[in-house]
C-alpha positions in Angstrom: 50.9 -226.9 -4.7 54.5 -226.1 -5.4 56.9 -227.8 -3.2 59.0 -224.8 -0.8 62.2 -225.1 0.6 62.9 -223.6 3.7 66.3 -222.6 5.3 66.6 -221.9 8.9 69.7 -220.8 10.7 71.0 -222.7 14.0 72.7 -219.8 15.3 75.7 -220.5 18.2 74.3 -220.4 21.5 70.9 -219.1 20.5 68.4 -219.5 23.8 65.1 -219.3 25.2 63.6 -220.9 27.9 60.1 -221.9 28.9 57.8 -219.5 30.3 54.3 -218.2 30.2 52.7 -215.5 28.2 49.7 -213.9 26.9 49.4 -213.1 22.9 51.4 -210.3 21.4 52.5 -206.9 21.8 54.4 -207.7 24.9 53.5 -210.7 27.4 51.0 -212.5 25.2 48.5 -214.7 26.3 48.2 -216.7 29.7 47.6 -220.3 29.9 46.8 -222.0 33.2 44.9 -224.7 34.2 42.8 -225.4 37.3 39.5 -225.0 38.1 38.6 -222.4 40.6 35.1 -220.8 41.5 35.2 -218.6 38.5 36.4 -220.6 35.6 39.9 -219.2 34.7 39.5 -217.5 31.2 42.5 -215.1 30.4 44.1 -214.2 27.2 46.8 -211.8 29.2 47.7 -210.6 26.2 48.3 -207.2 27.8 51.8 -206.0 26.0 53.6 -203.9 27.3 56.8 -203.5 24.8 58.7 -202.1 22.2 60.3 -204.5 20.1 58.6 -207.9 19.8 55.9 -205.5 19.7 55.3 -207.5 18.7 55.4 -206.3 21.9 53.8 -207.4 27.4 53.9 -208.7 22.0 52.7 -210.5 20.3 50.0 -211.6 21.3 51.6 -209.0 24.3 52.4 -210.9 24.0 53.4 -206.9 26.1 53.8 -208.7 23.2 56.9 -208.8 19.7 58.5 -210.7 21.4 59.3 -214.8 22.5 61.3 -218.6 26.0 64.3 -220.0 26.1 67.3 -220.6 28.4 70.5 -218.5 27.9 73.6 -219.6 29.7 76.9 -218.2 29.3 78.1 -221.2 27.4 75.5 -223.2 25.7 72.3 -221.1 25.7 69.0 -220.7 24.2 69.3 -217.4 23.2 71.6 -216.1 20.6 75.1 -216.0 22.7 78.1 -213.8 22.2 81.0 -216.4 23.4 80.6 -218.7 19.8 80.4 -217.4 16.6 80.2 -213.8 17.2 80.2 -212.8 13.7 77.6 -214.9 12.0 78.9 -215.5 8.9 77.9 -217.7 5.8 80.6 -220.1 6.6 79.9 -220.0 10.9 76.3 -221.1 10.4 74.6 -224.4 10.5 72.3 -224.4 7.9 69.3 -227.2 7.6 67.0 -227.7 4.5 63.5 -228.5 5.2 60.9 -229.7 2.5 57.3 -229.2 2.9 55.7 -232.0 1.8 54.1 -231.4 -1.8 50.3 -230.9 -2.2 48.0 -233.3 -3.9 47.2 -230.1 -6.2 47.5 -226.4 -6.5 44.3 -225.8 -5.9 43.2 -223.2 -3.6 40.0 -223.3 -2.0 37.1 -220.8 -1.8 36.7 -221.1 1.5 36.9 -219.0 4.6 38.7 -220.6 7.5 37.3 -219.0 10.8 39.1 -217.9 13.8 38.7 -215.6 16.8 39.8 -212.0 17.6 40.5 -210.6 21.1 38.2 -207.5 21.9 35.7 -206.2 19.3 35.7 -204.7 16.3 35.7 -201.1 17.5 38.6 -201.7 18.8 40.5 -202.3 15.5 44.1 -201.3 15.2 46.2 -202.2 12.6 49.2 -200.2 14.1 52.1 -202.5 15.0 54.1 -199.8 16.7 51.0 -199.5 19.0 52.5 -199.4 22.2 49.5 -201.3 24.1 47.7 -204.4 23.6 47.7 -205.6 19.8 43.6 -205.3 19.3 43.9 -206.8 15.7 45.0 -210.9 16.0 45.2 -210.8 11.9 48.2 -208.3 12.5 50.8 -211.6 12.7 49.4 -212.5 9.1 49.1 -209.0 7.3 52.5 -208.1 8.8 55.8 -210.1 7.7 58.3 -211.0 11.2 61.7 -210.0 10.3 63.1 -213.5 11.5 61.0 -216.3 13.3 62.0 -217.6 16.6 61.6 -221.6 17.4 60.4 -221.3 21.0 61.2 -225.1 21.8 64.7 -225.7 19.8 66.2 -222.0 20.5 66.9 -221.2 17.0 66.5 -218.1 14.7 64.4 -219.2 11.5 64.8 -216.8 8.3 61.7 -214.9 7.1 61.5 -211.5 5.4 65.2 -211.0 6.7 67.0 -214.6 5.3 70.2 -214.0 5.9 72.0 -211.5 8.7 75.6 -210.8 10.4 76.4 -208.9 13.5 80.1 -208.1 13.1 81.4 -205.5 15.9 79.4 -202.2 15.3 78.5 -203.3 11.7 74.8 -205.3 11.3 74.2 -206.6 7.9 70.6 -207.9 6.9 69.7 -209.4 3.5 66.1 -209.5 2.6 64.3 -212.2 0.9 64.1 -212.1 -2.9 61.6 -211.8 -4.0 59.4 -210.5 -1.3 56.9 -208.2 -2.5 53.8 -206.2 -0.7 50.2 -207.1 -1.6 50.7 -204.3 -4.3 52.8 -205.8 -6.0 56.0 -203.8 -5.0 59.5 -205.5 -3.9 59.9 -205.0 -0.1 63.5 -203.0 -0.2 66.1 -202.3 2.0 64.5 -199.0 2.3 61.5 -200.2 3.2 63.2 -202.0 6.0 64.9 -199.0 6.9 61.8 -197.2 7.3 60.5 -200.1 9.5 63.4 -200.0 11.9 63.3 -196.5 12.5 60.0 -196.6 13.3 60.6 -198.8 15.7 63.2 -196.6 17.1 61.4 -193.6 17.1 58.5 -195.4 19.4 61.2 -196.4 22.2 63.1 -199.4 21.2 66.1 -199.9 23.4 69.1 -198.6 22.5 67.7 -196.6 19.9 70.3 -193.8 20.6 73.2 -195.9 19.0 72.5 -196.5 15.7 74.7 -194.4 13.9 73.3 -195.1 10.1 72.0 -197.2 7.6 73.3 -197.8 3.6 71.8 -199.6 1.4 74.5 -201.0 -1.1 71.6 -202.8 -3.2 67.7 -202.9 -2.9 67.9 -206.1 -0.8 70.8 -205.1 1.1 70.8 -202.9 4.4 73.8 -202.0 6.4 73.3 -200.8 9.4 76.1 -198.9 11.8 76.0 -198.6 15.7 78.3 -195.9 17.4 79.5 -198.7 20.1 79.5 -202.5 19.9 76.0 -204.1 21.8 75.5 -207.3 23.1 75.0 -209.3 20.3 72.0 -211.6 21.8 70.2 -208.1 22.7 70.6 -207.2 19.3 69.2 -209.6 17.5 66.1 -209.9 20.1 65.5 -206.3 19.9 65.8 -206.2 15.7 64.5 -209.7 14.5 61.1 -209.5 16.0 59.9 -206.7 14.1 56.5 -207.0 11.8 57.0 -205.0 8.5 54.7 -202.5 8.5 56.4 -199.5 7.1 57.3 -198.8 3.3 59.4 -195.7 2.7 55.9 -193.8 1.6 53.5 -192.2 3.3 52.9 -191.9 6.2 56.3 -193.6 7.0 58.7 -191.8 4.6 57.6 -188.5 6.5 58.2 -189.7 9.8 61.7 -190.9 9.1 62.4 -187.6 7.6 61.2 -185.6 10.9 62.7 -188.6 13.3 65.6 -189.6 11.8 66.7 -187.0 9.8 65.1 -184.0 11.3 66.0 -184.9 14.8 62.3 -183.6 15.8 60.9 -184.6 18.8 57.5 -186.4 19.6 57.6 -188.2 16.4 56.9 -191.8 18.4 53.7 -190.7 20.0 52.7 -189.6 16.0 53.5 -192.7 15.4 51.8 -194.7 17.7 49.1 -192.6 17.6 47.9 -193.7 14.4 45.1 -196.4 14.2 44.5 -197.6 10.8 41.4 -199.2 9.8 43.0 -201.5 7.9 46.9 -202.5 7.0 48.8 -199.7 5.4 50.9 -202.0 3.5 50.6 -205.7 3.6 54.0 -207.9 3.7 52.4 -210.9 5.3 50.6 -213.8 3.6 47.4 -212.3 4.5 45.4 -208.6 3.9 42.6 -207.3 5.2 39.5 -207.6 2.9 37.0 -205.7 4.7 35.1 -205.8 8.3 32.0 -204.6 10.2 30.9 -204.6 13.4 31.1 -208.6 14.1 34.5 -209.5 12.0 36.7 -208.6 9.6 37.7 -210.6 7.0 41.4 -211.5 5.6 42.2 -212.5 2.0 45.0 -214.5 0.8 48.0 -212.3 -0.7 49.1 -213.8 -4.1 52.1 -211.6 -4.0 53.7 -213.5 -0.9 57.0 -215.8 -2.0 54.8 -218.5 0.2 51.3 -218.0 -1.2 51.2 -221.3 -3.3 51.2 -223.2 0.2 48.1 -221.5 1.2 45.4 -223.8 -0.2 42.4 -221.6 1.1 41.2 -218.0 -0.2 40.3 -216.5 3.1 40.6 -215.8 7.0 38.2 -214.7 9.3 38.0 -212.9 12.7 34.7 -212.9 14.5 34.6 -211.3 18.2 34.9 -213.2 20.8 35.5 -211.6 23.6 36.9 -213.3 26.5 38.1 -216.9 27.5 34.8 -218.3 28.1 33.4 -216.8 24.6 36.5 -218.7 22.5 36.0 -221.8 25.1 32.1 -221.8 23.8 33.0 -221.2 20.2 35.5 -224.3 20.2 33.0 -226.3 21.8 30.2 -225.4 19.2 32.7 -226.2 16.0 32.2 -222.3 15.3 35.8 -221.8 14.3 38.7 -223.4 12.9 41.9 -221.6 14.7 42.5 -219.7 18.2 45.6 -217.9 18.2 45.6 -217.7 22.2 43.1 -218.9 25.1 43.6 -219.7 28.5 41.9 -223.1 28.5 42.3 -224.9 31.9 42.2 -229.1 32.2 38.2 -229.1 32.6 37.6 -227.2 29.8 40.2 -228.8 27.5 39.0 -232.3 28.5 35.8 -231.2 27.1 36.9 -229.9 23.8 36.4 -232.3 21.0 39.4 -234.3 19.9 39.7 -232.8 16.5 41.1 -229.4 18.6 45.1 -230.0 18.5 46.5 -227.6 21.4 50.2 -226.1 21.2 52.1 -225.2 24.5 55.0 -223.3 23.9 56.9 -220.9 26.6 56.0 -217.6 27.1 58.3 -216.1 29.5 56.0 -213.6 31.4 52.8 -214.2 33.5 51.3 -212.8 36.6 53.5 -210.3 38.8 52.0 -207.9 41.5 53.3 -203.8 40.4 53.9 -202.5 43.7 53.5 -198.7 44.0 56.9 -197.3 45.5 55.8 -193.7 45.9 55.5 -193.3 49.7 52.9 -190.5 49.2 50.5 -193.0 47.6 51.4 -196.0 49.0 52.9 -195.2 52.7 53.2 -198.9 53.5 53.9 -201.1 50.5 56.6 -198.0 49.3 58.8 -199.7 52.6 61.0 -203.2 51.4 59.9 -204.5 54.6 56.4 -204.9 53.7 56.9 -205.9 50.4 59.3 -208.6 51.3 56.4 -209.5 54.1 54.1 -209.9 51.2 56.3 -211.9 49.4 56.8 -214.4 52.4 53.0 -214.2 52.7 52.4 -215.4 49.4 52.7 -219.3 48.5 53.4 -219.1 44.7 53.2 -223.2 44.5 49.4 -222.8 46.1 49.0 -219.9 43.8 49.8 -221.5 40.9 47.7 -224.6 41.8 44.9 -222.1 41.9 45.1 -220.7 38.3 46.1 -223.8 36.7 48.9 -226.0 37.0 49.1 -227.3 33.6 50.5 -224.7 32.0 51.9 -221.9 34.6 55.2 -222.6 36.5 55.7 -221.0 40.2 58.7 -218.6 40.2 61.6 -220.4 41.8 63.0 -217.0 43.5 61.4 -213.4 43.3 64.5 -212.3 41.5 63.4 -211.2 38.0 64.8 -213.1 35.6 62.6 -216.1 34.1 61.8 -219.1 36.1 62.8 -221.5 33.4 66.5 -219.9 33.6 67.2 -218.9 37.0 69.4 -221.8 37.4 71.5 -220.6 34.4 72.1 -217.7 36.0 71.6 -217.2 39.7 72.0 -219.5 43.0 68.6 -220.6 43.2 69.3 -222.9 45.9 72.1 -221.1 48.2 72.3 -216.9 47.8 69.1 -216.6 46.5 66.8 -217.8 49.0 62.8 -218.8 47.6 61.7 -216.0 50.3 58.8 -218.3 50.9 58.6 -218.0 54.8 54.9 -218.2 55.2 52.9 -216.3 58.0 55.8 -216.9 60.6 58.2 -215.0 58.4 56.0 -212.5 56.8 55.0 -211.4 60.6 58.8 -211.1 61.7 59.5 -208.4 58.6 56.6 -206.7 60.0 57.5 -206.5 63.8 61.3 -205.7 62.3 59.9 -203.1 60.6 57.8 -201.6 63.8 54.2 -202.8 63.0 51.9 -204.6 65.4 48.5 -206.5 64.8 45.4 -204.3 65.5 42.6 -205.7 67.5 40.9 -206.9 64.1 44.0 -208.8 63.7 45.3 -206.4 60.7 48.9 -204.8 60.6 49.1 -201.3 61.4 51.3 -198.7 62.4 50.4 -195.6 64.4 46.8 -196.8 64.2 47.1 -196.6 60.1 46.3 -200.3 58.5 48.1 -201.8 55.9 44.9 -201.9 53.6 45.2 -202.3 50.0 43.5 -203.2 46.6 45.0 -205.5 44.1 43.6 -204.3 40.9 43.4 -207.1 38.4 42.0 -207.1 34.7 38.2 -208.2 35.2 38.0 -210.3 32.0 41.2 -212.3 32.6 39.8 -215.2 34.5 42.8 -217.4 35.1 44.4 -213.9 36.8 41.3 -213.0 39.1 41.8 -216.9 40.1 45.6 -216.3 40.7 45.1 -212.9 42.2 41.9 -214.3 44.5 44.0 -217.0 45.8 46.7 -214.0 46.6 44.2 -212.1 48.7 43.3 -215.0 50.7 46.6 -215.8 51.8 47.9 -212.3 52.3 44.3 -211.7 54.4 45.2 -215.0 56.6 48.7 -213.5 57.2 47.1 -210.2 58.9 47.0 -207.7 55.7 44.0 -205.7 54.6 43.9 -207.0 51.0 41.0 -207.1 48.6 40.2 -208.4 44.6 39.5 -205.5 42.6 38.3 -205.8 39.3 38.6 -203.2 36.7 37.9 -203.0 33.1 40.8 -200.8 32.3 43.9 -201.7 33.9 46.0 -199.6 32.0 44.0 -196.4 32.8 44.4 -197.3 36.3 48.3 -198.2 35.7 49.0 -195.2 33.8 47.5 -192.5 36.4 49.9 -194.1 38.9 47.2 -193.9 41.6 47.5 -197.4 42.8 48.8 -199.5 45.6 49.1 -202.8 43.9 48.3 -204.1 40.2 48.2 -207.5 38.6 50.6 -206.8 36.0 53.2 -208.9 33.5 56.1 -208.9 35.5 58.6 -208.8 32.0 57.7 -207.9 28.8 57.6 -211.4 27.9 58.8 -213.0 24.4 61.6 -215.2 23.7 64.0 -212.2 24.6 62.7 -212.4 28.0 64.8 -215.5 29.0 67.9 -213.2 28.3 67.9 -211.3 31.8 68.6 -208.3 30.5 65.3 -207.8 29.1 63.0 -208.8 32.4 65.3 -206.8 34.8 65.2 -203.6 32.3 61.6 -204.3 32.6 61.1 -204.5 36.5 63.7 -201.1 37.1 61.6 -198.8 35.6 60.8 -199.3 31.4 57.6 -200.7 32.7 54.8 -198.8 32.1 56.9 -195.9 32.1 58.0 -196.3 35.6 54.1 -195.9 36.6 55.4 -197.9 40.2 57.7 -194.8 40.8 60.5 -197.1 41.5 63.5 -194.9 42.9 66.1 -197.2 40.8 64.4 -196.3 37.6 66.0 -192.9 37.9 69.1 -192.8 36.6 72.0 -191.8 39.2 70.1 -193.7 41.8 71.9 -196.1 43.8 70.0 -198.7 45.2 71.5 -200.0 48.3 70.8 -203.8 49.6 72.3 -206.5 51.9 75.3 -207.4 50.5 75.4 -210.8 48.6 78.0 -212.5 50.9 76.0 -211.4 54.1 78.4 -209.1 55.2 77.3 -205.6 55.1 75.4 -203.8 52.2 76.1 -203.2 48.7 75.0 -200.2 46.6 73.9 -200.4 42.9 73.6 -198.1 40.5 70.7 -200.1 38.3 70.7 -198.3 35.5 74.4 -197.9 35.2 74.6 -201.6 35.4 71.5 -202.2 33.0 74.1 -199.8 30.4 76.8 -201.9 31.0 75.2 -205.5 30.9 74.0 -204.1 27.3 77.5 -203.6 26.1 78.7 -207.0 28.1 80.2 -210.1 26.1 81.1 -213.2 27.4 82.6 -213.9 31.0 81.7 -210.1 32.0 77.7 -211.0 31.5 76.9 -213.2 34.4 78.4 -211.2 37.5 76.4 -208.0 36.1 73.3 -210.1 36.0 73.7 -211.3 39.4 74.0 -208.1 41.0 70.8 -207.0 39.4 69.4 -210.1 39.8 70.2 -209.6 43.7 68.5 -206.0 43.9 65.7 -207.1 42.6 65.4 -210.2 44.7 66.1 -208.2 47.8 64.2 -204.7 46.7 60.9 -206.3 44.9 60.7 -203.8 42.3 58.1 -206.2 41.2 57.1 -209.5 42.7 56.9 -212.2 40.2 54.1 -215.1 41.0 53.8 -217.2 38.2 55.2 -218.2 35.0 52.5 -219.4 31.8 53.0 -221.8 29.0 51.2 -220.6 25.9 47.7 -222.4 24.5 46.9 -222.1 21.0 44.1 -224.3 19.3 43.5 -225.6 15.5 40.9 -227.5 14.8 41.0 -230.8 12.4 37.8 -230.6 11.4 38.5 -228.8 8.0 42.3 -228.4 8.7 45.6 -230.3 8.8 47.3 -229.4 11.5 51.2 -229.5 12.3 52.8 -231.7 15.2 52.9 -230.1 18.5 56.7 -231.0 18.4 57.7 -229.8 15.0 58.8 -226.0 14.2 55.6 -224.8 13.0 53.9 -225.8 16.4 56.6 -223.7 18.6 56.4 -220.8 17.3 54.3 -217.7 18.1 51.6 -218.4 16.5 50.8 -221.8 15.0 47.7 -220.5 13.4 49.5 -217.7 11.3 53.0 -219.7 10.3 51.7 -222.8 9.5 49.5 -221.9 6.8 52.8 -220.1 5.2 54.7 -223.3 5.6 52.0 -225.5 4.0 51.4 -227.6 7.4 47.7 -225.6 7.9 45.3 -226.7 4.9 42.2 -226.9 3.9 41.0 -230.5 3.6 36.9 -229.9 4.2 34.1 -229.5 1.7 33.5 -226.3 -0.1 31.5 -223.8 1.7 
């Protein structure tokens, strides 16, 4: 094997925090422990997103992405105070050299892994806005830039150098970097990929002014106005290079960017290719059947010499129980994401190496704000009473304390970075008063308990189902504990396990649903992204939150306790997207306060991701190493020469 050198950048103030997550496009997988009655499982990779969509992606994650802890001065997320223009001289660089392999053999063997869903749900379209049904997507498509979730730095991949200078973004493409067919990935191709992302709803698509290609490996983007640098980095860098300036993407590019045609994004997302259109990653699909898809090493990839096994196979193991059984029986070598509680982890053979890193998302309650559909839950005092009645710490214990974190406050900022942005121990109270405080809020709103001990108004009881994905066992456990607490507090709450939570939420015909409270990924450590999510972007505002409409002001008690304050949520989000330096935190505080008081969503827990590599046949990176702290180790480590075949021949 050839020795490879990897250069990675430490941007001034890049940051993310520890969190939770599902698996990809948006949020990713949920990791958690605790042993409830029904074994928790839960690859909650339901990805609601648009950027790391890699995605709630990316297991989705919902995404894309992304955990980190941005602060104003020394944040984990790229910040704008230091080094606003990232130049060659202003970057700290570091070279890492992988150990040279004993030889250059590429073994004619197949590494086995698992996939999230059945093969009939195969979809290689990384612009698809739902769950990324194909985990091999992370191997087939090269990521623009990788994020180290533990050390909070950007790592060059397809884009190996970049700068953001006011309204000018310059991206340098790795040279050489080829598609599987031998063609170089060019600036035109990267432009096509970015435009696909803009067409399918990426934030700030309206600010992109022009693209220029000084040469085949340089793309210069001009924006109409200066945007918060952190937001731009998280919005652009997490893309997967799926496109090429060739069919069908050249036509989409022409229709959307040149002709300004409406509805192009829907056409892009409606594509369901049975195989990758253009393989830019380290593996490409070779074939598939009803039980598996097989990926073959891409010899054209610049890091191909670091991969010493010929094939990577993904078989259908729907649900976490099936994944656990496969690991226990040593039927597979890697598992990208699977919630694995402590009791199951203890039973795994010692050769299974676990990787944990922040996900920045987790279980939240999505209340319906439409008074016709949800006459009680649409009232703020009822949502506040529900929040008081749920002990988030008790729910965390029920759902898996090893890899879950209870939210300090119900403000829609990642739990791991709330202290950096808001006054958690002062102004922003935990809203955890228990049954007594819940009763006080209900009585103040005019509710009384009926003869059965259920809260009611004018004979109409506060009754609602909480719909939850039935196959996400840890989420089911969390909601079971939630329902139990709500019942004890006088709410007629029921758990409703469903097969298609997306359809239920999209229809708007729900009163309460268990949904990711943020879009996940590293970007969700920066408050803009989760706030934008809960205030309307999530699920197309299927929860009918009034603040999701432009020009609508939400009036809440003033932060200083004197009177009230009114906030135009969408305008504040727009202001935040442009803010820099000392202007950022005050806007974040006001938006966080509205989310804390008005509860557009109710965050409950965050998660750590859980990913696994077996050392039965493979080498595996150290959990504390760079390759052990990216999404996902089983796809990143091979390209770095840190997951190599060490077993016998097949």
